[in-house]
C-alpha positions in Angstrom: 56.1 4.2 44.0 55.7 6.5 41.4 52.7 8.3 39.7 52.9 8.1 36.0 49.8 8.8 33.3 47.5 7.8 36.4 49.4 4.5 36.8 51.4 3.5 39.7 55.4 2.6 38.7 57.1 0.2 41.5 60.2 1.2 40.4 62.4 -1.3 42.5 60.7 -4.0 41.0 59.6 -2.4 38.1 56.6 -3.1 37.6 53.2 -1.1 36.9 50.0 -1.3 39.4 47.1 0.2 39.9 45.8 2.4 42.8 42.2 2.5 42.7 39.7 4.9 45.3 36.5 5.2 43.4 35.1 8.5 44.2 31.3 8.6 45.1 29.4 10.0 42.6 25.2 9.6 42.6 24.0 6.7 39.7 23.3 9.1 37.1 24.4 9.9 33.6 27.4 12.1 34.5 28.5 10.6 38.0 29.1 7.4 35.8 31.1 9.1 33.1 33.2 11.0 36.0 33.9 7.6 37.6 34.8 6.2 34.4 37.0 8.7 32.9 39.0 8.7 36.0 40.4 5.7 35.8 43.3 6.7 33.3 45.0 3.8 31.2 46.4 5.1 28.1 48.1 1.8 27.3 45.3 -0.3 27.9 46.0 -2.4 30.6 42.1 -3.1 31.8 40.6 -1.6 29.1 38.1 -4.8 28.9 37.3 -3.5 32.2 36.6 -0.1 31.5 34.2 -1.4 28.2 31.6 -2.9 30.5 31.2 0.7 32.0 31.0 2.7 28.3 28.6 -0.4 27.7 26.9 0.8 30.7 27.0 4.4 29.5 26.2 3.5 25.7 22.8 1.8 27.2 21.6 4.9 29.7 22.2 7.1 26.5 19.9 5.0 24.4 17.2 5.4 26.9 17.4 9.1 26.6 17.8 9.8 30.1 19.3 13.1 31.1 22.9 14.4 32.9 21.3 14.4 35.9 18.6 11.9 36.1 18.8 8.9 37.9 19.4 5.4 35.9 17.0 2.8 36.6 17.1 0.4 39.1 18.5 -2.6 36.4 21.3 0.1 35.6 21.8 0.9 39.3 22.8 -2.7 40.0 25.3 -3.4 36.9 27.0 -0.4 37.9 27.5 -1.1 41.6 28.6 -4.6 40.6 31.1 -3.0 38.1 32.2 -0.5 41.5 32.7 -3.1 43.8 34.7 -4.3 41.8 37.7 -1.7 40.9 39.6 -2.3 44.3 40.6 -5.9 42.8 42.7 -4.2 40.1 44.9 -3.2 42.9 46.4 -6.8 42.6 46.9 -6.3 38.9 51.1 -6.3 37.8 52.4 -5.9 34.6 56.0 -5.7 33.5 57.4 -2.8 32.5 60.4 -4.2 30.6 59.5 -5.9 27.2 63.0 -7.4 26.8 63.9 -10.7 27.4 65.6 -10.7 31.4 67.4 -14.1 31.0 69.4 -14.2 27.9 72.1 -11.4 27.2 71.7 -11.6 23.3 68.2 -11.5 21.6 68.0 -12.8 18.4 64.4 -11.8 17.3 61.7 -9.9 18.1 58.9 -10.0 16.5 55.2 -8.4 16.9 51.8 -9.6 16.9 48.7 -7.9 16.9 45.1 -9.4 17.6 41.5 -8.1 16.3 38.4 -9.2 17.7 34.7 -7.6 17.4 31.1 -8.8 19.0 27.8 -7.3 18.9 28.6 -4.5 21.7 32.2 -4.0 20.9 35.8 -4.5 19.4 39.2 -4.7 20.1 42.9 -4.9 19.3 46.0 -5.7 21.3 49.0 -5.6 20.4 52.6 -8.4 21.7 56.1 -7.9 21.4 57.5 -11.6 21.0 61.1 -12.2 21.6 63.4 -15.4 21.5 66.5 -15.7 22.7 69.5 -17.5 21.1 69.8 -20.0 23.0 65.6 -20.5 22.0 63.6 -19.4 24.9 60.4 -17.3 24.2 59.2 -14.3 26.3 56.0 -12.4 25.4 54.9 -8.8 26.5 52.1 -6.8 26.7 52.6 -3.8 24.7 49.7 -1.8 23.9 45.4 -2.4 23.9 42.8 -0.5 22.4 38.9 -1.0 22.6 35.9 0.8 20.8 32.4 0.4 21.5 30.1 -0.7 18.4 28.1 1.8 16.9 24.1 2.6 18.5 22.7 1.8 15.0 22.8 -1.9 14.2 26.0 -3.2 12.0 26.7 -6.6 10.8 29.2 -8.6 12.5 31.5 -8.7 9.5 31.7 -5.0 9.0 32.5 -4.7 13.0 35.0 -7.6 12.4 36.3 -5.5 9.9 36.7 -2.4 12.0 38.7 -4.0 14.1 41.2 -5.5 11.8 42.0 -1.4 10.8 42.1 -0.7 14.1 44.6 -3.6 14.9 46.6 -1.7 11.5 46.7 1.7 13.6 47.6 0.0 16.5 50.6 -2.0 14.6 51.5 1.6 13.3 51.6 3.4 16.2 53.7 1.0 18.0 56.2 0.6 15.1 56.4 4.3 15.1 57.3 4.7 19.0 59.2 1.9 20.0 62.5 1.8 19.7 63.3 -1.7 19.0 64.3 -3.5 15.9 61.3 -5.5 14.9 61.7 -8.2 12.4 58.3 -8.8 11.5 54.9 -7.6 12.5 51.6 -10.0 12.3 48.1 -9.7 12.3 45.6 -12.2 13.8 41.7 -12.5 13.3 39.0 -15.4 13.9 36.8 -13.5 11.0 37.3 -15.5 8.3 35.0 -12.8 6.0 38.2 -10.2 6.8 40.6 -12.5 5.5 38.5 -13.1 2.6 37.8 -9.2 1.7 41.6 -8.8 2.1 42.5 -11.1 -0.1 40.0 -10.5 -2.7 41.8 -9.6 -5.9 38.3 -9.4 -8.0 35.2 -8.5 -6.6 34.5 -4.5 -6.0 32.9 -4.2 -2.3 30.4 -1.2 -1.2 32.1 1.5 0.6 31.8 0.9 3.8 33.9 -2.1 3.2 35.8 -1.1 0.2 37.3 2.1 1.9 38.7 -0.4 5.2 40.1 -2.9 3.1 42.2 -0.2 0.8 43.4 1.0 4.4 44.7 -2.6 5.4 46.3 -3.0 1.9 47.6 0.3 2.1 49.3 -0.1 5.3 50.2 -3.8 5.2 50.5 -7.3 3.0 48.0 -9.8 2.4 50.9 -12.2 3.8 50.8 -10.8 7.3 47.3 -11.9 8.0 46.7 -14.9 9.6 43.7 -17.0 11.0 43.1 -17.6 14.9 40.6 -19.6 16.2 38.0 -17.6 18.6 39.6 -19.5 21.9 42.9 -18.7 21.4 42.1 -15.2 20.4 43.1 -12.5 23.2 40.8 -9.7 21.6 38.0 -11.7 21.9 37.9 -10.3 26.1 38.7 -7.2 24.7 35.5 -6.9 22.6 33.2 -8.5 24.8 34.5 -7.0 28.2 35.6 -8.3 31.9 34.9 -7.3 35.5 38.0 -6.8 38.1 38.0 -10.5 39.1 37.9 -12.0 35.7 41.0 -9.6 34.4 43.1 -10.9 37.4 42.2 -14.5 37.0 42.2 -14.6 33.5 45.5 -13.3 32.3 45.3 -14.0 29.0 44.7 -10.3 27.5 48.3 -9.2 29.6 49.9 -12.4 28.8 49.1 -13.1 25.2 48.3 -16.5 23.6 50.1 -19.9 25.1 50.8 -20.3 21.5 53.0 -17.4 20.8 55.0 -18.8 23.8 56.0 -22.2 21.9 57.9 -22.5 19.0 56.5 -21.6 15.5 55.7 -25.0 14.3 53.4 -25.1 16.9 51.0 -21.9 15.9 48.1 -22.4 13.7 48.5 -22.9 10.2 47.4 -20.5 7.6 44.4 -20.9 5.9 43.2 -20.9 2.4 40.2 -19.1 2.1 39.4 -18.0 -1.6 36.1 -18.5 -1.6 34.6 -19.8 -5.4 32.6 -17.1 -7.5 29.2 -18.3 -6.5 29.7 -17.7 -2.6 31.3 -14.1 -3.7 28.6 -13.1 -5.7 26.1 -14.6 -2.6 28.3 -12.0 -0.1 25.4 -8.5 0.4 29.1 -6.6 0.6 29.9 -7.4 -2.9 29.1 -5.2 -5.2 26.7 -7.1 -8.3 28.3 -6.7 -11.1 27.3 -5.6 -14.6 25.9 -8.7 -17.0 26.9 -8.3 -20.5 24.5 -10.3 -22.6 24.0 -10.8 -26.5 20.6 -8.8 -27.6 19.6 -8.7 -31.5 19.2 -5.7 -33.2 15.9 -6.5 -33.7 14.9 -7.1 -30.2 16.5 -3.3 -29.3 14.3 -1.9 -31.7 11.5 -3.6 -30.6 11.4 -2.7 -27.1 12.8 1.3 -28.7 8.7 0.7 -30.4 7.4 -0.5 -27.1 8.6 2.4 -25.0 6.3 4.7 -26.7 3.0 5.2 -25.7 1.8 7.9 -28.6 2.3 7.8 -32.2 3.5 11.4 -32.9 6.0 10.7 -30.1 7.4 7.6 -31.8 7.6 9.6 -34.8 9.4 12.3 -33.0 11.9 9.6 -31.3 12.7 8.1 -34.2 13.5 11.2 -36.2 15.9 12.6 -33.3 17.8 9.1 -33.2 18.2 9.2 -37.3 19.2 13.1 -36.8 22.1 11.7 -34.3 22.9 9.0 -36.5 23.2 11.3 -39.9 25.0 13.9 -37.2 27.9 10.9 -36.3 28.3 10.2 -40.1 28.6 13.7 -41.5 31.2 14.2 -38.2 33.2 10.6 -39.5 33.4 12.2 -43.1 34.0 15.8 -42.0 33.1 17.3 -45.4 29.5 18.9 -43.9 28.6 21.5 -41.1 25.9 18.6 -39.1 22.4 20.1 -38.5 22.1 22.5 -35.2 18.2 23.0 -35.4 16.5 22.0 -32.2 13.3 21.7 -33.9 12.5 18.6 -36.5 11.4 19.2 -39.7 7.8 17.9 -41.7 10.5 16.3 -44.3 12.2 14.0 -41.0 9.0 13.2 -39.3 8.0 11.6 -42.6 10.9 9.9 -42.9 10.7 8.5 -39.3 7.2 7.3 -40.3 8.2 5.4 -43.8 11.1 4.1 -42.0 8.5 2.4 -38.7 6.7 0.9 -41.6 9.3 -0.6 -43.3 10.5 -2.3 -40.3 7.3 -3.2 -39.2 6.5 -5.0 -42.7 9.8 -6.8 -42.7 9.3 -8.0 -39.3 5.8 -9.4 -40.2 5.4 -9.9 -43.9 9.2 -11.9 -44.4 7.5 -14.0 -47.2 5.3 -11.4 -48.7 7.9 -9.2 -49.1 9.8 -11.8 -51.3 7.1 -12.7 -53.2 6.3 -9.2 -54.4 10.0 -8.8 -55.1 9.8 -12.0 -57.2 12.3 -14.0 -54.8 9.7 -16.4 -54.0 6.6 -17.8 -55.4 3.3 -17.7 -54.4 1.6 -19.9 -52.3 -2.5 -20.4 -52.1 -2.0 -19.6 -48.3 -1.1 -16.4 -49.3 -2.6 -13.9 -46.0 -2.8 -10.7 -48.6 -3.8 -12.1 -51.7 -7.0 -10.6 -51.9 -5.5 -6.9 -51.5 -2.7 -7.4 -54.4 -0.4 -6.3 -52.7 2.5 -3.9 -54.8 5.8 -2.6 -53.6 6.2 1.2 -54.4 9.8 3.0 -52.9 10.1 0.2 -50.3 6.8 0.4 -48.5 4.4 -2.8 -48.8 0.9 -1.2 -50.5 -2.7 -2.0 -51.0 -3.2 -2.6 -54.9 -6.2 -3.4 -54.8 -9.0 -2.1 -57.7 -9.3 1.9 -57.2 -6.4 2.9 -59.5 -8.7 5.1 -61.5 -11.0 6.7 -58.6 -10.4 10.0 -58.2 -9.3 9.9 -54.6 -5.7 10.7 -53.1 -3.0 8.2 -53.8 -2.8 7.2 -50.3 -6.3 6.6 -50.1 -6.2 4.1 -53.6 -3.2 2.3 -52.4 -3.2 2.5 -48.5 0.3 1.2 -46.8 -0.6 -2.4 -45.2 0.2 -2.9 -41.6 -0.4 -6.3 -39.2 -3.0 -6.4 -37.0 -1.4 -7.1 -33.6 2.1 -5.2 -33.9 2.7 -2.3 -30.9 2.7 0.6 -34.1 -0.6 -0.7 -35.4 -2.1 0.0 -31.9 -0.6 3.2 -31.7 -1.9 4.7 -35.3 -5.4 3.5 -34.3 -4.9 5.3 -30.9 -4.2 8.3 -32.4 -6.8 8.1 -35.2 -9.1 7.4 -32.5 -8.2 10.9 -30.7 -8.9 12.4 -34.1 -11.7 11.2 -34.3 -12.9 12.9 -30.9 -13.5 9.5 -29.6 -16.1 8.5 -31.5 -17.0 4.5 -32.3 -15.3 2.0 -34.0 -16.3 2.9 -37.6 -15.2 6.8 -37.5 -11.8 5.4 -36.2 -11.7 2.8 -39.1 -12.9 5.0 -41.6 -10.1 7.5 -40.9 -7.2 4.9 -40.5 -8.1 3.7 -43.8 -7.4 7.0 -45.5 -3.7 5.9 -45.1 -3.2 2.5 -43.9 -4.8 -0.7 -44.4 -5.0 -3.1 -41.3 -4.8 -6.8 -41.7 -8.6 -7.8 -39.6 -8.8 -4.1 -39.2 -12.6 -4.1 -37.8 -11.7 -6.5 -35.1 -8.6 -4.9 -34.1 -10.2 -1.1 -33.9 -12.7 -2.6 -31.5 -10.4 -4.3 -29.5 -8.0 -1.3 -29.3 -10.9 1.0 -28.6 -12.8 -1.1 -26.1 -9.3 -0.6 -24.0 -9.9 3.3 -24.1 -10.0 4.9 -20.6 -11.4 8.1 -21.5 -14.0 6.1 -23.3 -14.9 3.8 -20.8 -15.2 6.7 -18.2 -17.6 7.9 -20.7 -19.3 4.9 -21.4 -19.0 2.6 -18.1 -22.4 1.5 -17.2 -23.5 1.7 -13.8 -23.0 -1.5 -11.8 -26.1 -3.8 -11.0 -26.8 -7.2 -9.5 -29.5 -9.7 -9.2 -32.1 -8.4 -7.4 -31.9 -9.7 -3.3 -34.8 -11.4 -1.7 -37.2 -8.6 0.1 -35.6 -8.5 3.8 -38.0 -10.2 6.6 -40.0 -6.9 7.7 -41.5 -6.7 4.4 -42.9 -10.3 4.0 -43.9 -11.0 7.7 -47.7 -10.8 8.5 -49.5 -11.5 11.8 -47.6 -8.3 13.7 -49.4 -5.2 14.7 -48.9 -2.2 12.1 -45.8 0.0 12.4 -44.2 -3.1 13.9 -41.3 -1.9 11.4 -41.5 1.2 9.5 -39.1 3.4 7.2 -38.7 7.0 8.1 -38.4 10.0 5.7 -39.0 13.8 5.4 -40.5 15.6 2.5 -41.3 19.9 2.1 -40.6 22.3 3.1 -44.3 22.9 3.8 -45.2 26.8 4.1 -47.2 27.9 7.0 -48.7 31.5 7.9 -47.6 32.4 11.8 -49.0 35.9 11.8 -47.8 37.9 9.5 -44.9 36.0 8.5 -44.6 32.3 6.8 -42.5 30.0 8.3 -41.5 26.5 7.1 -42.8 23.3 8.3 -41.6 19.7 7.3 -43.7 16.4 7.0 -42.4 13.0 8.3 -43.7 9.9 6.8 -43.8 6.7 8.5 -44.7 3.9 6.3 -45.5 0.1 7.7 -42.8 -2.4 5.7 -45.9 -5.3 6.0 -48.9 -3.4 5.4 -48.1 -0.5 4.2 -49.8 2.1 6.0 -48.8 5.4 6.2 -48.8 7.6 8.8 -48.0 11.5 8.4 -46.4 13.7 11.1 -45.3 17.9 10.9 -41.8 18.6 12.4 -41.4 22.1 13.0 -37.8 22.2 12.5 -35.2 19.8 11.3 -33.1 19.6 14.4 -32.9 16.5 16.8 -35.1 17.8 19.3 -37.8 18.1 16.6 -37.1 14.8 15.3 -37.4 12.8 18.4 -40.7 14.7 19.1 -42.2 13.5 16.3 -41.0 9.8 17.1 -42.6 10.6 20.5 -45.8 11.6 18.8 -45.7 8.4 16.5 -45.4 6.1 18.9 -47.9 7.3 21.3 -50.5 7.0 18.9 -49.2 3.8 17.1 -47.6 2.0 19.5 -43.6 1.3 20.0 -42.1 0.0 16.3 -39.5 -3.2 16.8 -37.3 -1.6 13.8 -37.1 2.0 12.0 -35.4 1.7 8.5 -34.1 5.5 6.8 -31.7 6.8 4.3 -28.1 7.1 5.4 -28.3 9.8 9.0 -27.4 12.8 7.5 -28.3 12.6 4.3 -32.2 11.4 4.0 -33.2 11.8 0.6 -35.8 14.9 0.4 -37.7 15.7 -2.7 -36.4 19.6 -1.9 -32.9 21.3 -2.3 -33.4 22.9 0.8 -34.0 19.6 2.9 -30.7 18.2 1.9 -28.8 21.0 2.7 -30.4 21.6 6.5 -30.8 18.0 7.2 -26.9 17.6 8.3 -27.3 19.2 11.6 -29.5 15.8 12.4 -27.7 14.4 15.8 -27.4 10.7 14.9 -26.1 9.5 18.6 -28.7 11.4 20.1 -31.8 9.8 18.2 -29.7 6.4 18.5 -29.8 6.9 22.3 -33.3 7.7 22.4 -33.7 4.6 20.5 -31.8 2.2 22.1 -33.4 3.0 25.4 -36.8 1.9 24.1 -35.1 -1.3 22.6 -36.0 -0.1 19.0 -33.5 -1.0 16.5 -32.5 1.9 13.8 -30.7 0.6 10.5 -29.3 2.9 8.3 -29.4 2.3 4.0 -26.3 2.5 2.5 -25.3 5.9 1.5 -26.9 7.2 -2.0 -29.1 3.9 -2.0 -32.5 5.5 -2.5 -33.9 2.0 -4.2 -33.1 0.2 -0.8 -36.0 2.7 0.8 -38.1 2.8 -2.2 -41.1 1.5 0.0 -41.6 4.9 1.3 -40.0 7.3 -1.1 -43.0 6.0 -3.3 -45.2 6.9 -1.0 -43.5 10.4 -0.2 -44.2 11.2 -4.1 -47.5 10.1 -3.4 -48.5 12.6 -0.7 -46.8 15.6 -2.5 -49.1 15.1 -5.4 -51.9 15.1 -2.9 -50.9 18.0 -1.0 -50.6 20.0 -3.7 -53.8 19.5 -5.4 -55.5 20.2 -1.7 -53.8 22.9 -1.0 -52.8 24.0 -3.9 -50.9 27.5 -3.5 -52.7 29.1 -0.8 -51.3 29.8 2.7 -52.4 28.0 6.1 -51.8 27.8 9.3 -50.3 25.2 12.0 -54.0 23.5 12.6 -55.3 23.4 9.1 -52.1 21.8 7.6 -52.1 19.0 10.6 -55.7 18.3 9.7 -54.6 18.3 6.2 -52.1 15.9 6.8 -54.4 13.5 8.5 -57.1 13.4 5.8 -54.3 13.0 3.4 -53.1 10.1 5.6 -56.7 8.5 4.8 -56.0 8.7 1.3 -53.1 6.3 0.9 -54.0 4.0 3.7 -57.7 3.4 1.5 -55.2 2.6 -1.9 -55.8 -1.1 -2.6 -53.0 -2.9 -2.5 -54.4 -6.1 -4.6 -55.8 -5.9 -7.7 -59.0 -4.6 -8.2 -61.3 -7.3 -9.9 -64.6 -7.1 -11.8 -66.8 -9.4 -10.5 -69.2 -7.8 -7.7 -69.2 -11.7 -5.6 -65.5 -11.1 -5.0 -64.5 -9.1 -2.0 -63.2 -5.9 -2.3 -59.6 -5.2 -2.4 -57.5 -5.1 0.6 -56.3 -1.7 1.8 -54.5 -0.6 5.0 -57.3 0.7 6.6 -58.4 -2.5 6.9 -55.9 -3.3 9.2 -55.8 0.0 11.1 -59.5 0.9 11.9 -60.6 -2.6 12.2 -64.1 -1.7 10.7 -66.2 -4.2 8.3 -65.5 -4.2 5.1 -68.8 -2.1 3.2 -69.4 -5.4 0.6 -68.9 -8.8 2.4 -70.3 -11.4 0.6 -73.6 -13.0 2.8 -72.9 -16.2 5.1 -70.0 -14.9 7.1 -71.6 -12.8 10.4 -74.8 -14.0 12.2 -77.1 -12.4 14.7 -75.9 -15.0 17.0 -72.4 -15.2 15.7 -70.2 -15.0 19.0 -67.6 -12.8 17.3 -70.7 -10.4 17.0 -70.9 -9.8 20.8 -67.7 -8.3 21.8 -66.0 -6.0 20.1 -62.4 -6.9 20.8 -63.0 -10.3 19.8 -64.4 -9.1 16.3 -61.3 -6.5 15.9 -59.2 -9.7 16.4 -61.0 -11.2 14.2 -61.0 -8.9 11.5 -57.2 -8.6 12.1 -56.8 -12.5 11.4 -58.9 -11.7 8.3 -56.7 -9.1 7.2 -53.6 -11.1 7.4 -55.3 -14.1 5.9 -56.0 -12.2 2.8 -52.8 -10.4 2.4 -51.1 -13.8 3.0 -53.3 -15.2 0.0 -53.4 -12.1 -2.2 -51.0 -9.3 -2.0 -48.0 -11.3 -1.0 -47.5 -13.2 -4.3 -47.4 -10.1 -5.7 -43.8 -9.6 -4.5 -42.8 -12.5 -5.8 -41.9 -11.4 -9.5 -38.7 -9.3 -10.4 -39.6 -6.1 -12.3 -35.7 -5.7 -12.7 -31.6 -6.9 -12.1 -33.0 -10.3 -13.1 -29.5 -11.7 -13.9 -26.6 -12.5 -12.0 -23.4 -10.2 -13.1 -19.8 -10.8 -11.8 -19.6 -9.3 -8.6 -17.5 -5.9 -7.5 -13.8 -7.2 -5.9 -11.2 -5.3 -4.3 -9.0 -3.2 -6.6 -11.5 -2.9 -9.1 -10.9 0.6 -10.7 -14.3 2.4 -10.2 -16.2 5.3 -11.6 -18.2 7.0 -8.4 -21.7 8.4 -9.7 -22.7 12.0 -8.5 -26.1 13.4 -9.7 -24.7 16.9 -8.8 -22.2 17.1 -10.6 -21.3 16.4 -14.8 -19.9 12.8 -15.4 -17.0 14.3 -16.9 -16.3 15.6 -13.3 -17.2 12.0 -11.4 -14.3 10.9 -8.8 -12.2 7.7 -9.8 -11.5 5.5 -6.7 -11.1 2.0 -5.8 -12.9 -0.6 -4.4 -10.9 -1.3 -0.9 -13.9 -3.2 1.1 -16.9 -5.0 0.1 -19.9 -6.7 1.5 -21.8 -9.3 -0.1 -25.3 -10.4 1.3 -26.2 -14.2 2.4 -26.8 -15.3 -1.5 -23.1 -14.3 -1.7 -24.0 -11.3 -4.0 -22.1 -7.7 -3.8 -24.5 -4.6 -3.7 -22.4 -2.3 -1.6 -18.4 -1.7 -1.6 -16.5 0.7 -0.2 -14.5 3.1 -2.8 -11.5 4.9 -1.6 -10.8 8.3 -3.4 -7.8 9.8 -2.6 -7.5 9.7 1.4 -11.0 9.1 1.8 -13.5 6.4 2.3 -17.3 6.1 0.6 -20.0 3.3 1.2 -21.7 3.5 -2.1 -24.5 0.9 -3.4 -22.9 -1.0 -6.8 -25.5 1.0 -8.5 -24.1 4.4 -8.1 -20.2 2.7 -9.3 -19.5 2.3 -12.8 -16.9 -0.5 -13.5 -13.6 1.0 -15.4 -11.1 -1.8 -14.8 -10.9 -4.9 -12.6 -8.6 -6.1 -10.5 -8.1 -9.2 -12.8 -7.2 -6.6 -15.4 -4.7 -4.5 -13.3 -2.9 -7.6 -12.0 -2.1 -8.8 -15.2 -0.7 -5.2 -16.5 1.5 -4.8 -13.3 2.9 -8.7 -14.1 
């Protein structure tokens, strides 16, 4: 027994065998690689068995495990199974001699190379088929190769093509090293795609396929490639891998397919696999062929004109094209040096303008041009009859009645243009910019100095209506049909201040020793009775605000619901208040309210009209404070007293209309409910000395409260029925609408442009607030703070 390159050679029997003694290595990436590499097999006798270990190593690498990091439990089981099967390879015996021993003479020796691929690997294996003079056949294993598929997912046709390239390289190596006369070399594959790629003569492939097909075609002939079914392809075992036990029981890898041991007429027949043109076009590996379609010259010019969005750029583009054509003509004649200047002259721009006008008139007024030239008769429906068209230097102009007017020639005889052409739109936009984005009248007057557009007024208005800059400057703020009043505003029979609105006002300056400090007023407004409660906040921090709430609830009771402007930006009257309220901790205040079962609802940011109930009362309170205090400084005690006195004034304001009839009840005021005092002028007959309500105070208060809410429903509630504005339904804002976001602190030209990302319809389906995306940020705004620039339907139509 001799050892040759890691393979045992029994010299007496002339066979190769394997003597496997796997060493104990830890189940790590390093240990597995060490054991796998120790199985040295240069000719690929047990290549399918080694492929199984290679696949395991690839899976471990994909998981990102380190060299000395233990593999997972599943991988350890696979590794143990592979190791335990290695001793079985000792029973493997491979004949070293490739020749036919039973025959003295050899008539023919052929090399057959098989290839195949799977998702995990691809392989190629070669056999030498020897045919004796008596017709007996011998098939011997020569060499085999296996390769792992790339980690990056690759299609099966590409892997099959890689296997075919491996087969070609294997065949070249064997023919070079094997010192035997080989008659023919045949390559077998079970992939029809590979055969079609090799046989193709008319189509071009992408780089991957093209490079490998070129290698195959350079080393082999198309006639050498044949088709074999998968069941008869021994390379299938090399592409999928085998265990050691399967390697011994299924000897097809070493012995070759059964049909090679038979006569040639029993081999698989060649297939004609040239696909039709339509099938080739559907293959993703085939490059799309450029289609040459005939396009008329007019269509090409129209496409060229529509590429430009500016009249000045269009003239320059046409001028450069005309200069290039002139250069080609001069170069062909060779009698003059072409112009090499890189600046267009005014004459060239004028010629380009005339050329554009002539082309447009030829396309749009073919019959009118014939009438002017005299080659056609006038018809009663001639569209330009009113302007009496004339031809001047090949350009159709207005004849008109101003031939004797002391105005420039272009104003007397302007150039005629159609209304709907792209060139006409560019001219309108050009003159609209010249007049500083003025209205349709100024633009139309500027145009008529040189051009006369058919139905020009409508064309100008339509084109200007799409001017984005004008939309940005003139777009109106959004509005929608006024919503119904919330339930808090129209629900009676609850204690006062059950639902309140809160806001700050100030600052109010007070004297503290020798210094002046700031105080802030906090107004609580009952949403149903419109009663007012005022408190003093010493600072704008969260603790001070919570103390204000505690004092309010101790005196007026716990409210069920509190409404306010959105969190950190309460709408105050003073700039300083807006700048400092950002320190208010919303989360802390919300926790304080939730512990007392109070709901706190914020209005939409920047929607001051949603808090109009309390916003209007702030103005009244500030006006009264200014008239009472004037410019004098007071201390904290006087300020508190003053606020309490001021609180009584808006609470005495009439909620209902004042009537002149002395017999009518006095106007309803919030104090009727707050103070529970008997009105001064009640009509006679309501109370008597023996009346039971006069005997007990609490029953009198109950009766007065019922009287208040009864009058509130009868006299005050109907006054809320009318809508003062927003009386009509308008198109809802929709997602993807392009809008201008109003910012009162900045000029209109600096307002941000955004796109509506989400809308919030009310119960009636009307959208009154939306979320706008401006760059990477999102803002929730009422529609009164948004100006619609382009609706989503218009944007979708432009995209199409």
